C-alpha positions, -999 to +999 in steps of 0.1 A: +661-914+548+676-948+558+663-953+593+634-927+594+647-911+626+631-878+633+652-846+636+636-812+644+640-781+621+666-765+643+690-795+638+686-792+600+689-753+600+720-754+621+738-780+600+768-766+581+764-790+552+737-815+541+722-827+574+732-863+582+716-888+605+735-907+632+730-938+610+749-920+582+719-914+560+707-881+546+679-863+566+648-856+546+622-830+557+588-844+567+571-830+536+561-843+502+586-830+477+577-824+440+573-856+421+571-877+453+540-898+458+516-895+487+512-927+508+480-946+505+469-938+541+472-901+535+452-903+503+424-925+518+421-903+549+420-872+527+392-886+506+372-896+537+375-861+552+367-843+520+336-866+513+322-856+547+331-819+547+304-792+549+328-766+536+359-770+515+385-742+513+413-748+488+440-721+489+472-714+471+472-740+444+465-742+407+451-777+412+472-791+384+495-816+402+480-850+409+470-868+431+463-838+453+445-819+426+421-848+421+409-847+457+386-817+450+364-842+429+354-860+461+338-829+476+300-834+477+290-803+496+278-769+482+302-745+499+334-746+479+358-717+483+389-713+461+416-689+470+444-685+444+462-655+430+453-666+394+421-680+379+421-718+378+401-744+358+380-753+389+367-718+395+334-726+378+327-752+405+332-728+434+306-708+454+333-682+462+365-675+442+390-651+457+418-642+431+444-627+455+476-638+471+472-658+503+493-632+521+468-604+513+438-626+521+451-637+555+463-602+565+427-590+560+411-617+581+397-607+614+398-634+639 
């Protein structure tokens, strides 16, 4: 977290204790953890892509945590698919709602 040096997953998984960087800092995974903010570049790029999307598939989220949950409001298309185990407040906006776990949905896809 100090120097932003990258370590692959194997290094982290093979660590006996909290993984440390060669600079002495703690290694943080390259993911956004709960209550961490998204950087402005990620938000702006997401908005741009969603504004221009022909189809938007949102899967595995209740859409209750901001700012990511607000991104659905930028979609201007007419093919919105929501896949979530439980009903969510945005279901009324969707053209297709699948109330099932992602595991079951993906195991039934034929590619």
